[in-house]
PASEBA-1860 file (N, C-alpha, C; in nm, 3 decimals):
! residues 264
1> MVAMRGLL> -0.338/-0.606/-4.998/-0.244/-0.500/-4.959/-0.311/-0.396/-4.867 ~ -0.434/-0.358/-4.904/-0.506/-0.260/-4.822/-0.534/-0.317/-4.683 ~ -0.572/-0.446/-4.678/-0.599/-0.511/-4.550/-0.473/-0.515/-4.463 ~ -0.357/-0.544/-4.528/-0.232/-0.550/-4.454/-0.195/-0.413/-4.398 ~ -0.217/-0.308/-4.480/-0.189/-0.174/-4.432/-0.278/-0.137/-4.314 ~ -0.406/-0.177/-4.324/-0.498/-0.149/-4.213/-0.456/-0.220/-4.086 ~ -0.408/-0.346/-4.101/-0.363/-0.421/-3.985/-0.240/-0.355/-3.921 ~ -0.143/-0.316/-4.005/-0.023/-0.251/-3.953/-0.057/-0.118/-3.885
9> HRLLIAAG> -0.153/-0.047/-3.943/-0.196/0.081/-3.885/-0.255/0.059/-3.746 ~ -0.342/-0.043/-3.734/-0.403/-0.072/-3.604/-0.297/-0.117/-3.503 ~ -0.202/-0.200/-3.548/-0.098/-0.247/-3.457/-0.012/-0.133/-3.406 ~ 0.021/-0.038/-3.494/0.101/0.076/-3.452/0.026/0.163/-3.351 ~ -0.102/0.186/-3.376/-0.183/0.264/-3.282/-0.192/0.190/-3.148 ~ -0.216/0.058/-3.156/-0.227/-0.021/-3.034/-0.096/-0.020/-2.955 ~ 0.017/-0.029/-3.026/0.147/-0.025/-2.959/0.168/0.109/-2.888 ~ 0.130/0.217/-2.955/0.144/0.350/-2.895/0.055/0.368/-2.774
17> LSLLLLPL> -0.072/0.327/-2.785/-0.165/0.340/-2.673/-0.119/0.255/-2.555 ~ -0.075/0.133/-2.583/-0.030/0.045/-2.475/0.091/0.103/-2.403 ~ 0.181/0.163/-2.481/0.299/0.225/-2.421/0.261/0.343/-2.332 ~ 0.164/0.421/-2.377/0.120/0.535/-2.299/0.049/0.492/-2.170 ~ -0.013/0.373/-2.172/-0.085/0.325/-2.054/0.007/0.263/-1.949 ~ 0.131/0.228/-1.989/0.222/0.164/-1.894/0.252/0.251/-1.771 ~ 0.275/0.384/-1.787/0.296/0.465/-1.666/0.179/0.459/-1.569 ~ 0.056/0.449/-1.621/-0.060/0.435/-1.533/-0.052/0.304/-1.456
25> GLVINPEL> -0.008/0.197/-1.524/0.010/0.069/-1.456/0.111/0.079/-1.344 ~ 0.219/0.155/-1.366/0.321/0.172/-1.263/0.271/0.257/-1.147 ~ 0.183/0.353/-1.175/0.124/0.433/-1.067/0.037/0.345/-0.979 ~ -0.042/0.257/-1.042/-0.131/0.169/-0.967/-0.052/0.062/-0.893 ~ 0.052/0.008/-0.958/0.135/-0.096/-0.894/0.281/-0.069/-0.924 ~ 0.350/0.008/-0.839/0.489/0.043/-0.864/0.585/-0.075/-0.863 ~ 0.538/-0.191/-0.813/0.626/-0.307/-0.801/0.628/-0.393/-0.928 ~ 0.559/-0.349/-1.033/0.563/-0.424/-1.158/0.706/-0.429/-1.212
33> GLGPLVGL> 0.752/-0.550/-1.244/0.886/-0.566/-1.297/0.890/-0.548/-1.448 ~ 1.012/-0.559/-1.504/1.030/-0.540/-1.648/0.953/-0.644/-1.728 ~ 0.957/-0.770/-1.684/0.887/-0.876/-1.757/0.738/-0.851/-1.770 ~ 0.667/-0.828/-1.657/0.523/-0.799/-1.667/0.492/-0.676/-1.751 ~ 0.577/-0.572/-1.743/0.553/-0.451/-1.822/0.564/-0.480/-1.971 ~ 0.668/-0.555/-2.008/0.683/-0.592/-2.149/0.566/-0.678/-2.194 ~ 0.524/-0.769/-2.108/0.410/-0.854/-2.142/0.283/-0.775/-2.162 ~ 0.259/-0.676/-2.076/0.140/-0.592/-2.090/0.146/-0.513/-2.221
41> WLGGTLLG> 0.264/-0.460/-2.252/0.277/-0.381/-2.375/0.255/-0.468/-2.498 ~ 0.315/-0.587/-2.501/0.297/-0.676/-2.616/0.152/-0.722/-2.627 ~ 0.092/-0.752/-2.511/-0.048/-0.795/-2.513/-0.139/-0.685/-2.567 ~ -0.115/-0.561/-2.522/-0.194/-0.449/-2.572/-0.173/-0.426/-2.721 ~ -0.048/-0.447/-2.767/-0.018/-0.430/-2.909/-0.093/-0.533/-2.993 ~ -0.094/-0.657/-2.945/-0.161/-0.764/-3.019/-0.311/-0.745/-3.025 ~ -0.367/-0.671/-2.927/-0.510/-0.641/-2.931/-0.548/-0.563/-3.057 ~ -0.450/-0.493/-3.113/-0.478/-0.416/-3.234/-0.492/-0.500/-3.359
49> GWGPTFRV> -0.459/-0.629/-3.350/-0.465/-0.714/-3.468/-0.605/-0.759/-3.506 ~ -0.701/-0.738/-3.419/-0.838/-0.783/-3.447/-0.932/-0.667/-3.418 ~ -1.023/-0.640/-3.507/-1.109/-0.523/-3.498/-1.181/-0.507/-3.365 ~ -1.255/-0.607/-3.316/-1.328/-0.590/-3.189/-1.236/-0.561/-3.071 ~ -1.122/-0.631/-3.061/-1.032/-0.605/-2.948/-0.965/-0.469/-2.961 ~ -0.943/-0.427/-3.086/-0.886/-0.294/-3.108/-0.981/-0.187/-3.058 ~ -1.110/-0.206/-3.081/-1.209/-0.109/-3.032/-1.214/-0.111/-2.879 ~ -1.200/-0.230/-2.819/-1.195/-0.239/-2.673/-1.076/-0.159/-2.619
57> LLWGSGCC> -0.961/-0.172/-2.687/-0.842/-0.097/-2.645/-0.865/0.053/-2.656 ~ -0.930/0.096/-2.764/-0.959/0.239/-2.780/-1.050/0.290/-2.670 ~ -1.157/0.214/-2.643/-1.249/0.254/-2.537/-1.180/0.254/-2.401 ~ -1.099/0.151/-2.376/-1.026/0.144/-2.249/-0.930/0.261/-2.232 ~ -0.862/0.296/-2.339/-0.770/0.410/-2.333/-0.846/0.540/-2.305 ~ -0.962/0.555/-2.369/-1.043/0.673/-2.344/-1.089/0.682/-2.200 ~ -1.132/0.568/-2.145/-1.176/0.566/-2.004/-1.060/0.599/-1.910 ~ -0.942/0.546/-1.940/-0.825/0.576/-1.858/-0.791/0.724/-1.865
65> ALLIAAVV> -0.803/0.782/-1.984/-0.775/0.925/-1.999/-0.873/1.008/-1.916 ~ -1.002/0.968/-1.916/-1.101/1.040/-1.836/-1.072/1.024/-1.687 ~ -1.029/0.904/-1.646/-0.997/0.881/-1.505/-0.881/0.970/-1.462 ~ -0.776/0.975/-1.542/-0.660/1.057/-1.507/-0.699/1.205/-1.503 ~ -0.784/1.248/-1.597/-0.829/1.388/-1.596/-0.907/1.418/-1.468 ~ -0.993/1.324/-1.426/-1.070/1.344/-1.303/-0.979/1.349/-1.181 ~ -0.876/1.263/-1.179/-0.783/1.261/-1.067/-0.703/1.390/-1.060 ~ -0.653/1.436/-1.175/-0.560/1.549/-1.178/-0.632/1.683/-1.164
73> FTPLTRAL> -0.752/1.696/-1.224/-0.814/1.828/-1.236/-0.935/1.852/-1.147 ~ -0.977/1.753/-1.070/-1.096/1.770/-0.987/-1.066/1.734/-0.841 ~ -1.158/1.765/-0.749/-1.139/1.729/-0.607/-1.166/1.581/-0.579 ~ -1.187/1.499/-0.680/-1.222/1.359/-0.660/-1.122/1.287/-0.570 ~ -0.993/1.307/-0.595/-0.891/1.235/-0.519/-0.899/1.267/-0.371 ~ -0.921/1.395/-0.340/-0.929/1.434/-0.199/-1.049/1.368/-0.131 ~ -1.162/1.365/-0.199/-1.282/1.304/-0.141/-1.261/1.155/-0.119 ~ -1.200/1.088/-0.217/-1.175/0.945/-0.202/-1.075/0.915/-0.091
81> TEGLIVNE> -0.975/1.001/-0.077/-0.875/0.981/0.027/-0.936/0.998/0.165 ~ -1.018/1.100/0.182/-1.082/1.125/0.312/-1.169/1.007/0.355 ~ -1.226/0.937/0.258/-1.309/0.821/0.290/-1.231/0.702/0.342 ~ -1.099/0.707/0.333/-1.015/0.595/0.378/-0.950/0.618/0.514 ~ -0.965/0.739/0.568/-0.886/0.776/0.687/-0.965/0.756/0.815 ~ -0.904/0.683/0.909/-0.954/0.671/1.046/-0.838/0.712/1.137 ~ -0.847/0.831/1.195/-0.738/0.883/1.277/-0.795/0.926/1.412 ~ -0.745/0.863/1.520/-0.800/0.884/1.653/-0.691/0.929/1.749
89> APQKADLI> -0.731/0.997/1.854/-0.636/1.045/1.954/-0.581/0.926/2.033 ~ -0.450/0.921/2.053/-0.394/0.808/2.129/-0.428/0.816/2.277 ~ -0.435/0.699/2.339/-0.453/0.687/2.483/-0.355/0.582/2.535 ~ -0.341/0.574/2.665/-0.255/0.472/2.724/-0.300/0.334/2.675 ~ -0.202/0.253/2.638/-0.233/0.122/2.581/-0.127/0.022/2.625 ~ -0.153/-0.103/2.594/-0.058/-0.209/2.627/0.047/-0.229/2.518 ~ 0.011/-0.188/2.395/0.094/-0.226/2.281/0.079/-0.125/2.168 ~ 0.191/-0.095/2.103/0.190/-0.014/1.981/0.219/-0.108/1.864
97> VVLGGGMH> 0.127/-0.118/1.771/0.143/-0.205/1.654/0.180/-0.120/1.534 ~ 0.303/-0.136/1.488/0.349/-0.063/1.370/0.336/-0.157/1.250 ~ 0.242/-0.128/1.164/0.216/-0.217/1.050/0.325/-0.204/0.944 ~ 0.347/-0.314/0.873/0.448/-0.314/0.768/0.408/-0.229/0.650 ~ 0.506/-0.168/0.587/0.482/-0.089/0.466/0.555/-0.151/0.348 ~ 0.656/-0.082/0.298/0.730/-0.132/0.183/0.879/-0.143/0.212 ~ 0.949/-0.213/0.122/1.094/-0.229/0.133/1.160/-0.197/0.000 ~ 1.279/-0.137/0.005/1.366/-0.129/-0.112/1.456/-0.252/-0.104
105> CGAGELEA> 1.414/-0.357/-0.174/1.480/-0.486/-0.156/1.626/-0.483/-0.199 ~ 1.656/-0.415/-0.309/1.793/-0.412/-0.358/1.888/-0.349/-0.258 ~ 1.846/-0.238/-0.198/1.930/-0.169/-0.101/1.914/-0.224/0.040 ~ 1.809/-0.306/0.061/1.784/-0.358/0.194/1.742/-0.251/0.293 ~ 1.666/-0.151/0.245/1.626/-0.038/0.327/1.475/-0.025/0.334 ~ 1.428/0.037/0.442/1.285/0.064/0.457/1.240/0.168/0.356 ~ 1.125/0.142/0.294/1.063/0.239/0.205/1.002/0.351/0.289 ~ 0.973/0.465/0.226/0.932/0.585/0.299/0.811/0.563/0.389
113> SSLARLEK> 0.711/0.486/0.343/0.593/0.463/0.426/0.628/0.382/0.550 ~ 0.720/0.287/0.537/0.764/0.208/0.652/0.837/0.296/0.753 ~ 0.921/0.385/0.703/0.993/0.477/0.792/0.896/0.568/0.866 ~ 0.794/0.618/0.795/0.697/0.707/0.858/0.620/0.635/0.968 ~ 0.582/0.511/0.944/0.509/0.434/1.045/0.597/0.406/1.167 ~ 0.722/0.368/1.141/0.814/0.341/1.251/0.838/0.468/1.333 ~ 0.856/0.580/1.266/0.878/0.707/1.335/0.760/0.740/1.425 ~ 0.637/0.718/1.377/0.519/0.748/1.459/0.509/0.653/1.577
121> GLELWRAG> 0.540/0.526/1.554/0.538/0.430/1.664/0.636/0.467/1.774 ~ 0.756/0.508/1.735/0.856/0.549/1.833/0.815/0.678/1.904 ~ 0.749/0.767/1.831/0.699/0.891/1.893/0.598/0.858/2.003 ~ 0.509/0.764/1.976/0.410/0.724/2.077/0.477/0.658/2.197 ~ 0.580/0.576/2.170/0.653/0.512/2.280/0.724/0.617/2.365 ~ 0.790/0.712/2.301/0.862/0.816/2.377/0.765/0.899/2.461 ~ 0.642/0.915/2.412/0.542/0.992/2.487/0.480/0.911/2.600 ~ 0.518/0.784/2.613/0.472/0.702/2.724/0.339/0.634/2.706
129> YAPRITLS> 0.291/0.624/2.581/0.159/0.562/2.560/0.162/0.411/2.577 ~ 0.274/0.347/2.550/0.287/0.202/2.566/0.435/0.168/2.573 ~ 0.471/0.060/2.644/0.613/0.027/2.661/0.671/-0.062/2.552 ~ 0.588/-0.110/2.463/0.637/-0.209/2.366/0.577/-0.184/2.227 ~ 0.650/-0.233/2.126/0.613/-0.212/1.986/0.623/-0.345/1.912 ~ 0.524/-0.373/1.827/0.537/-0.489/1.739/0.582/-0.442/1.601 ~ 0.667/-0.523/1.538/0.712/-0.500/1.401/0.687/-0.627/1.321 ~ 0.663/-0.612/1.193/0.625/-0.726/1.109/0.747/-0.789/1.045
137> DTVGEIFG> 0.774/-0.913/1.087/0.885/-0.992/1.032/0.835/-1.054/0.901 ~ 0.848/-0.979/0.792/0.785/-1.015/0.664/0.865/-1.121/0.588 ~ 0.795/-1.187/0.495/0.861/-1.279/0.402/0.886/-1.204/0.272 ~ 1.000/-1.235/0.207/1.041/-1.158/0.091/0.946/-1.163/-0.026 ~ 0.870/-1.273/-0.039/0.784/-1.291/-0.156/0.680/-1.180/-0.169 ~ 0.639/-1.119/-0.060/0.535/-1.016/-0.070/0.587/-0.891/-0.141 ~ 0.719/-0.877/-0.150/0.778/-0.764/-0.221/0.830/-0.806/-0.358 ~ 0.794/-0.928/-0.401/0.834/-0.974/-0.533/0.975/-1.029/-0.540
145> DARCPSLG> 1.040/-1.051/-0.426/1.177/-1.102/-0.426/1.197/-1.183/-0.299 ~ 1.212/-1.314/-0.314/1.227/-1.402/-0.198/1.350/-1.368/-0.115 ~ 1.447/-1.299/-0.175/1.570/-1.263/-0.104/1.557/-1.130/-0.030 ~ 1.443/-1.067/-0.040/1.425/-0.936/0.023/1.434/-0.949/0.176 ~ 1.510/-0.862/0.242/1.521/-0.871/0.388/1.387/-0.850/0.457 ~ 1.377/-0.901/0.578/1.258/-0.883/0.659/1.244/-0.736/0.698 ~ 1.128/-0.680/0.670/1.101/-0.540/0.705/1.116/-0.520/0.856 ~ 1.057/-0.610/0.934/1.061/-0.595/1.079/1.200/-0.602/1.136
153> RVAAQRVQ> 1.284/-0.689/1.082/1.421/-0.702/1.132/1.505/-0.580/1.096 ~ 1.485/-0.528/0.977/1.556/-0.405/0.939/1.512/-0.290/1.029 ~ 1.381/-0.281/1.056/1.330/-0.175/1.145/1.384/-0.193/1.287 ~ 1.389/-0.317/1.335/1.439/-0.343/1.470/1.586/-0.303/1.482 ~ 1.664/-0.329/1.378/1.804/-0.287/1.378/1.816/-0.136/1.386 ~ 1.725/-0.068/1.319/1.725/0.078/1.322/1.693/0.129/1.462 ~ 1.595/0.068/1.528/1.560/0.107/1.665/1.678/0.080/1.759 ~ 1.742/-0.035/1.742/1.857/-0.070/1.825/1.970/0.031/1.808
161> ALYGEEGP> 1.993/0.073/1.683/2.099/0.170/1.656/2.068/0.306/1.720 ~ 1.940/0.340/1.725/1.901/0.469/1.781/1.901/0.472/1.933 ~ 1.854/0.362/1.996/1.828/0.365/2.139/1.907/0.263/2.220 ~ 1.966/0.164/2.154/2.039/0.062/2.227/1.949/-0.010/2.326 ~ 2.003/-0.034/2.446/1.928/-0.108/2.548/1.817/-0.023/2.611 ~ 1.819/0.107/2.585/1.719/0.196/2.644/1.591/0.205/2.560 ~ 1.587/0.135/2.448/1.473/0.144/2.358/1.353/0.065/2.404 ~ 1.247/0.068/2.328/1.125/-0.005/2.364/1.145/-0.156/2.351
169> EIILLPQM> 1.059/-0.230/2.417/1.055/-0.375/2.395/1.002/-0.399/2.253 ~ 1.076/-0.475/2.175/1.037/-0.504/2.037/0.985/-0.647/2.028 ~ 0.867/-0.663/1.971/0.809/-0.795/1.947/0.795/-0.814/1.797 ~ 0.861/-0.915/1.742/0.851/-0.943/1.599/0.737/-1.040/1.573 ~ 0.651/-1.005/1.481/0.541/-1.092/1.439/0.591/-1.173/1.319 ~ 0.609/-1.305/1.333/0.676/-1.383/1.229/0.589/-1.414/1.108 ~ 0.656/-1.424/0.993/0.593/-1.469/0.868/0.474/-1.383/0.827 ~ 0.489/-1.251/0.836/0.380/-1.161/0.801/0.374/-1.138/0.650
177> RTTRTEAL> 0.252/-1.144/0.598/0.229/-1.127/0.454/0.130/-1.017/0.421 ~ 0.029/-1.002/0.505/-0.080/-0.907/0.477/-0.126/-0.840/0.606 ~ -0.211/-0.740/0.590/-0.274/-0.678/0.707/-0.356/-0.780/0.785 ~ -0.417/-0.873/0.715/-0.495/-0.978/0.781/-0.407/-1.066/0.869 ~ -0.290/-1.108/0.821/-0.203/-1.192/0.903/-0.148/-1.113/1.022 ~ -0.126/-0.983/1.003/-0.082/-0.900/1.116/-0.192/-0.894/1.222 ~ -0.317/-0.877/1.180/-0.428/-0.870/1.275/-0.442/-1.002/1.352 ~ -0.432/-1.113/1.282/-0.443/-1.244/1.348/-0.331/-1.263/1.450
185> AVAELVQA> -0.209/-1.226/1.412/-0.095/-1.243/1.502/-0.109/-1.156/1.626 ~ -0.153/-1.032/1.609/-0.170/-0.941/1.723/-0.284/-0.990/1.812 ~ -0.393/-1.039/1.755/-0.505/-1.091/1.834/-0.459/-1.207/1.922 ~ -0.379/-1.296/1.863/-0.327/-1.410/1.940/-0.233/-1.363/2.051 ~ -0.149/-1.265/2.021/-0.055/-1.212/2.120/-0.129/-1.144/2.235 ~ -0.227/-1.061/2.202/-0.302/-0.987/2.304/-0.376/-1.084/2.396 ~ -0.435/-1.186/2.338/-0.508/-1.285/2.419/-0.412/-1.362/2.510 ~ -0.296/-1.401/2.456/-0.201/-1.480/2.534/-0.142/-1.399/2.650
193> RGWRRVLL> -0.120/-1.269/2.629/-0.057/-1.186/2.733/-0.159/-1.118/2.825 ~ -0.287/-1.129/2.793/-0.388/-1.065/2.876/-0.392/-0.915/2.861 ~ -0.352/-0.865/2.745/-0.353/-0.721/2.721/-0.492/-0.678/2.673 ~ -0.513/-0.546/2.666/-0.646/-0.497/2.632/-0.645/-0.402/2.513 ~ -0.575/-0.289/2.526/-0.584/-0.184/2.423/-0.458/-0.181/2.336 ~ -0.481/-0.154/2.207/-0.373/-0.151/2.109/-0.377/-0.018/2.034 ~ -0.261/0.045/2.015/-0.249/0.160/1.927/-0.200/0.110/1.792 ~ -0.279/0.133/1.689/-0.250/0.080/1.556/-0.193/0.192/1.468
201> VTTPAHSR> -0.069/0.176/1.425/-0.001/0.281/1.350/0.016/0.240/1.204 ~ -0.036/0.322/1.116/-0.018/0.301/0.972/-0.035/0.435/0.901 ~ -0.013/0.435/0.770/-0.031/0.558/0.693/-0.181/0.586/0.675 ~ -0.218/0.711/0.652/-0.361/0.748/0.654/-0.450/0.666/0.561 ~ -0.411/0.648/0.435/-0.498/0.580/0.341/-0.520/0.433/0.376 ~ -0.430/0.375/0.452/-0.441/0.234/0.491/-0.521/0.216/0.620 ~ -0.552/0.326/0.690/-0.603/0.316/0.826/-0.743/0.257/0.836 ~ -0.830/0.287/0.742/-0.967/0.234/0.751/-0.968/0.082/0.738
209> RAAGAFRR> -0.899/0.029/0.641/-0.896/-0.117/0.622/-0.824/-0.184/0.738 ~ -0.714/-0.124/0.783/-0.637/-0.183/0.892/-0.719/-0.187/1.022 ~ -0.778/-0.073/1.058/-0.857/-0.068/1.181/-0.974/-0.164/1.174 ~ -1.039/-0.173/1.058/-1.152/-0.264/1.043/-1.111/-0.410/1.057 ~ -0.995/-0.446/1.000/-0.947/-0.584/1.008/-0.915/-0.623/1.152 ~ -0.857/-0.531/1.230/-0.823/-0.561/1.369/-0.950/-0.566/1.455 ~ -1.040/-0.472/1.433/-1.163/-0.470/1.514/-1.253/-0.589/1.484 ~ -1.244/-0.640/1.363/-1.323/-0.759/1.326/-1.288/-0.878/1.414
217> LGLEVLSV> -1.166/-0.879/1.467/-1.120/-0.987/1.554/-1.144/-0.957/1.701 ~ -1.219/-0.851/1.730/-1.255/-0.819/1.868/-1.152/-0.740/1.945 ~ -1.052/-0.685/1.877/-0.948/-0.609/1.944/-0.996/-0.466/1.972 ~ -0.955/-0.413/2.089/-0.980/-0.272/2.120/-0.867/-0.192/2.058 ~ -0.898/-0.121/1.953/-0.795/-0.056/1.871/-0.821/0.093/1.863 ~ -0.713/0.171/1.877/-0.716/0.313/1.843/-0.624/0.332/1.723 ~ -0.680/0.382/1.616/-0.604/0.403/1.492/-0.533/0.538/1.498 ~ -0.399/0.535/1.497/-0.319/0.657/1.505/-0.234/0.665/1.378
225> NSSEPRFD> -0.262/0.763/1.297/-0.196/0.772/1.167/-0.055/0.828/1.176 ~ 0.032/0.774/1.094/0.164/0.834/1.072/0.149/0.946/0.970 ~ 0.258/1.011/0.937/0.257/1.105/0.826/0.249/1.029/0.695 ~ 0.217/1.098/0.587/0.212/1.038/0.453/0.332/1.091/0.373 ~ 0.436/1.010/0.354/0.557/1.062/0.290/0.554/1.063/0.137 ~ 0.454/0.999/0.078/0.457/0.982/-0.067/0.395/1.099/-0.143 ~ 0.308/1.174/-0.077/0.244/1.289/-0.141/0.191/1.382/-0.034 ~ 0.168/1.506/-0.072/0.111/1.606/0.019/-0.038/1.578/0.034
233> TALVAPAD> -0.081/1.550/0.155/-0.220/1.509/0.177/-0.319/1.624/0.154 ~ -0.271/1.746/0.139/-0.362/1.855/0.100/-0.412/1.834/-0.042 ~ -0.336/1.761/-0.123/-0.373/1.723/-0.260/-0.413/1.844/-0.344 ~ -0.331/1.947/-0.335/-0.354/2.066/-0.417/-0.287/2.051/-0.553 ~ -0.164/2.002/-0.554/-0.087/1.990/-0.678/-0.132/1.868/-0.758 ~ -0.143/1.880/-0.890/-0.180/1.764/-0.974/-0.086/1.645/-0.956 ~ 0.044/1.671/-0.936/0.138/1.561/-0.918/0.106/1.481/-0.792 ~ 0.067/1.549/-0.684/0.031/1.479/-0.561/-0.096/1.397/-0.580
241> RLQALTPL> -0.192/1.451/-0.654/-0.315/1.376/-0.680/-0.286/1.248/-0.759 ~ -0.193/1.258/-0.853/-0.157/1.141/-0.932/-0.084/1.038/-0.846 ~ 0.005/1.085/-0.758/0.076/0.995/-0.669/-0.021/0.924/-0.574 ~ -0.126/0.993/-0.534/-0.224/0.934/-0.443/-0.303/0.822/-0.507 ~ -0.301/0.815/-0.640/-0.379/0.712/-0.709/-0.334/0.571/-0.672 ~ -0.205/0.552/-0.643/-0.155/0.420/-0.606/-0.220/0.368/-0.479 ~ -0.207/0.438/-0.364/-0.272/0.387/-0.243/-0.423/0.385/-0.252 ~ -0.483/0.481/-0.325/-0.629/0.481/-0.339/-0.677/0.353/-0.408
249> TREYLGLL> -0.612/0.319/-0.518/-0.652/0.199/-0.592/-0.635/0.074/-0.507 ~ -0.519/0.063/-0.443/-0.493/-0.054/-0.359/-0.593/-0.065/-0.246 ~ -0.620/0.045/-0.180/-0.704/0.039/-0.061/-0.851/0.013/-0.092 ~ -0.905/0.074/-0.198/-1.045/0.045/-0.230/-1.062/-0.097/-0.281 ~ -0.964/-0.147/-0.357/-0.969/-0.288/-0.396/-0.951/-0.378/-0.274 ~ -0.862/-0.336/-0.182/-0.842/-0.413/-0.059/-0.966/-0.417/0.027 ~ -1.036/-0.303/0.040/-1.161/-0.301/0.116/-1.263/-0.397/0.058 ~ -1.273/-0.396/-0.076/-1.368/-0.486/-0.141/-1.332/-0.631/-0.115
257> AYRLRGWL> -1.204/-0.665/-0.130/-1.160/-0.803/-0.109/-1.182/-0.846/0.037 ~ -1.151/-0.760/0.131/-1.166/-0.796/0.273/-1.313/-0.812/0.310 ~ -1.399/-0.728/0.252/-1.543/-0.744/0.281/-1.597/-0.875/0.223 ~ -1.556/-0.907/0.102/-1.602/-1.031/0.040/-1.557/-1.154/0.118 ~ -1.440/-1.145/0.181/-1.386/-1.258/0.259/-1.433/-1.259/0.404 ~ -1.509/-1.157/0.442/-1.558/-1.150/0.579/-1.454/-1.106/0.679 ~ -1.352/-1.032/0.633/-1.244/-0.987/0.721/-1.268/-0.847/0.776 ~ -1.380/-0.785/0.738/-1.415/-0.653/0.789/-1.555/-0.659/0.852
END
């Protein structure tokens, strides 16, 4: 009876800790669906059934709590964010490359980071830096839904609605999945057309990995950052620091993965 009570006690604690950790999982990966979230919660709960794994869960929860405290209450987030930014003054170029961001698949609309990148690309075009813009004709699977509309096609429709026939030349890069596939497609396009300089438009935290991936292929790239719509880049408010944790986690893991694969 005592053993059973101890087991139930550990399971209840594990269930509570796992539930509290789920919001952190959503901050790191906002695209997690209901199924994976339930699976993570049940898996964390079951860890409480065995003493050693229960202790691992306790230690993991403590480490996560320390990480969140460091993000929210210290300048750590700002320092990490600054290490990801490559922002350069634009110059005359042959092409403006607007990298893909996110999609609201259900509504079929561009997510805020995609809108910010498109807005910056159009700003550069209006200023006369280049006559043409590339957009990423994405596949739905990268957003977790095969039925998700193409980001590039939705963006192109938006440009058409704004400017009609007077707008920039739009080039769709087909079957785009990652920053790496975008870099490969642009390198092939630049070589085929005999172009030289590219203005690379993305959000600030993505700029270091993006610029590195394009330059690795021998492209002459100027990295021109869009605005950051998801949080205030001054990172004064704790809520903004917490919001920044999503791109920070993705980008530092992305940098590691790209370096290991020789893409940087």
